[in-house]
C-alpha positions as CSV (number, residue, x, y, z in Angstrom):
1,M,-1.6,16.5,13.3
2,T,1.1,15.8,10.0
3,T,-0.3,13.6,7.8
4,A,1.9,11.0,5.5
5,L,0.8,9.0,2.8
6,V,2.2,5.9,2.3
7,L,1.6,3.7,-1.0
8,I,2.6,0.4,-0.5
9,D,3.9,-1.9,-3.6
10,I,2.2,-0.1,-6.4
11,Q,4.0,-2.1,-8.9
12,N,3.9,-3.0,-12.0
13,D,3.9,-7.3,-11.9
14,Y,0.4,-6.5,-9.9
15,F,-1.1,-4.8,-13.1
16,P,-2.2,-6.4,-16.4
17,G,0.7,-8.1,-18.2
18,G,2.7,-8.4,-14.9
19,S,3.7,-11.3,-13.2
20,F,1.0,-11.9,-10.5
21,E,-1.6,-9.7,-12.1
22,V,-4.0,-8.6,-8.9
23,P,-7.5,-8.0,-9.9
24,G,-8.9,-4.4,-9.7
25,S,-5.2,-3.3,-9.9
26,T,-5.8,-0.4,-12.4
27,E,-8.8,1.4,-10.5
28,A,-6.8,1.2,-7.1
29,G,-3.7,2.5,-8.8
30,R,-5.9,5.2,-10.1
31,Q,-7.3,5.9,-6.9
32,A,-4.3,6.0,-5.4
33,G,-2.6,8.4,-8.4
34,R,-5.6,11.1,-7.0
35,L,-4.7,10.5,-3.1
36,L,-1.0,11.2,-4.2
37,G,-2.2,14.4,-6.4
38,F,-3.5,15.4,-3.4
39,F,-0.5,15.3,-1.2
40,R,1.4,16.5,-3.7
41,E,-0.6,20.1,-4.0
42,K,-0.7,20.1,0.2
43,K,3.1,19.6,-0.1
44,W,2.4,16.7,2.5
45,P,4.9,14.0,3.2
46,I,4.5,10.9,0.9
47,V,6.2,7.3,1.1
48,H,6.7,5.1,-1.7
49,V,7.2,1.4,-0.3
50,Q,8.9,-0.6,-3.2
51,H,8.7,-4.5,-2.2
52,L,12.1,-6.1,-4.2
53,S,11.5,-10.6,-3.9
54,V,15.2,-11.5,-2.7
55,R,14.0,-15.2,-1.6
56,S,14.5,-17.9,-3.2
57,G,12.1,-19.2,-6.1
58,A,10.4,-15.8,-5.9
59,S,8.7,-15.2,-9.7
60,F,8.0,-11.6,-9.3
61,F,8.7,-8.2,-7.7
62,L,12.4,-9.3,-9.0
63,P,15.3,-7.0,-8.5
64,D,16.3,-4.7,-11.7
65,T,13.2,-5.8,-13.4
66,P,10.2,-4.3,-15.1
67,G,7.9,-5.9,-12.8
68,A,9.3,-4.2,-9.6
69,E,9.1,-0.7,-11.1
70,I,6.6,1.6,-9.3
71,H,3.6,2.1,-12.0
72,E,2.8,4.8,-13.6
73,S,-0.4,5.6,-11.7
74,V,1.9,6.8,-8.6
75,A,5.6,7.3,-9.9
76,P,7.8,9.3,-7.8
77,L,8.9,12.4,-8.5
78,P,12.4,13.2,-7.8
79,G,12.7,14.1,-4.2
80,E,10.0,12.0,-3.3
81,T,11.0,9.1,-0.6
82,I,11.1,5.5,-1.8
83,I,11.7,2.7,1.1
84,Q,12.6,-0.6,-0.7
85,K,11.4,-3.5,1.5
86,N,11.7,-7.7,1.5
87,Y,9.4,-8.1,3.8
88,P,5.2,-7.7,3.9
89,N,5.7,-5.3,7.2
90,S,6.9,-2.3,5.5
91,F,8.5,-1.4,8.8
92,R,10.3,-4.8,9.2
93,G,14.2,-4.1,8.4
94,T,13.5,-0.7,6.5
95,A,13.9,3.0,7.5
96,L,10.1,3.7,6.9
97,R,9.4,4.4,11.3
98,E,12.7,7.1,11.2
99,T,11.6,8.3,8.0
100,L,8.2,9.2,9.5
101,Q,9.4,10.1,12.8
102,Q,11.6,13.2,10.8
103,V,8.5,14.4,9.2
104,K,6.2,14.3,12.4
105,A,3.7,12.0,11.1
106,E,1.0,11.1,13.7
107,R,-1.5,9.9,11.4
108,L,-0.8,7.9,7.7
109,V,-2.5,7.6,5.1
110,I,-2.2,4.1,3.5
111,A,-3.1,2.8,0.1
112,G,-1.7,0.0,-1.8
113,M,-1.2,-4.1,-2.6
114,M,-1.9,-6.4,-1.7
115,T,-4.7,-5.5,1.4
116,Q,-4.2,-9.1,2.6
117,M,-0.3,-9.1,2.7
118,C,1.4,-6.0,2.7
119,V,-1.4,-3.8,3.5
120,D,-2.8,-5.4,6.5
121,A,1.0,-6.2,8.0
122,T,1.9,-2.7,7.6
123,V,-1.3,-1.1,8.9
124,R,-0.9,-3.5,11.7
125,A,2.5,-2.8,12.9
126,A,2.1,1.2,12.0
127,F,-1.4,1.1,14.7
128,D,1.2,-0.9,17.2
129,L,3.9,1.9,16.8
130,G,1.0,4.6,17.8
131,Y,0.3,5.7,14.3
132,E,-3.3,6.8,13.5
133,C,-4.1,4.8,10.3
134,L,-6.8,5.9,7.5
135,V,-6.9,3.4,4.8
136,A,-8.6,4.0,1.2
137,G,-10.3,1.0,0.8
138,D,-10.4,1.7,-2.9
139,A,-6.8,2.2,-3.5
140,C,-6.1,-1.1,-2.1
141,A,-6.7,-4.1,-4.2
142,A,-6.4,-8.2,-3.3
143,A,-5.6,-11.2,-5.0
144,G,-8.2,-14.4,-4.5
145,L,-6.7,-17.1,-2.3
146,T,-7.2,-20.7,-1.7
147,F,-7.9,-22.4,1.7
148,G,-7.7,-26.2,1.8
149,E,-10.6,-26.9,-0.8
150,R,-12.1,-23.6,-0.9
151,Q,-11.6,-20.7,-3.4
152,V,-11.8,-17.1,-2.0
153,A,-12.7,-14.6,-4.3
154,A,-10.6,-11.2,-5.1
155,E,-13.6,-9.0,-3.8
156,D,-14.6,-11.2,-0.7
157,V,-10.5,-11.4,0.6
158,Q,-10.7,-7.3,0.1
159,A,-13.9,-6.7,2.0
160,A,-12.8,-9.6,4.6
161,F,-9.3,-8.0,5.3
162,L,-10.5,-4.3,5.1
163,A,-13.4,-5.1,7.5
164,A,-11.2,-6.7,10.1
165,L,-8.6,-3.8,9.7
166,A,-11.8,-1.2,10.5
167,M,-12.4,-3.0,13.5
168,V,-9.6,-2.0,15.4
169,Y,-6.6,-1.1,13.5
170,A,-7.9,1.5,10.7
171,K,-10.4,4.1,9.6
172,V,-10.9,2.5,6.4
173,Q,-12.9,4.9,3.5
174,P,-13.3,5.1,-0.3
175,V,-10.6,8.1,-1.4
176,E,-13.7,10.3,-1.8
177,A,-14.3,10.4,1.6
178,L,-11.0,11.0,3.0
179,L,-10.3,13.3,0.2
180,A,-13.4,15.4,1.5
181,K,-12.0,14.9,5.4
182,L,-8.4,15.8,5.1
């Protein structure tokens, strides 16, 4: 079975000093870098997904800015595929599906940011398209949310979304466990 790595939106704006810092981004980037190193060593397919905000009023991931660049922890090497997207779902309006079909990927290892938005949307779409999904939970990071008057801490958002994905859509494990099984 061909397994591909899909790294979603691990971009500078989510890291300290960026326009939309996400708690846990540094550690998630480090863990995603471990996955990337493993896939490079095995010469398995790698896809970097980069979000570019083109909607009116966007304040981060603006095209042609340092914040939109892929973070150094997972910087693409020459020849590695980069898919640019404008929506949370990495398949929407992109060549991601065709790229994965070209390498005959049946299973995806997914990591990235933000768990509650782009990771969630992409994993659910991948599952619906028939891919087996493995989510590296500690190579993902989420932002805190507000719902009505309630503040939801980032770690609670992260846990809730990973738990929801693990119900049906994906096997969610830490990087160490994934590496031991791949």
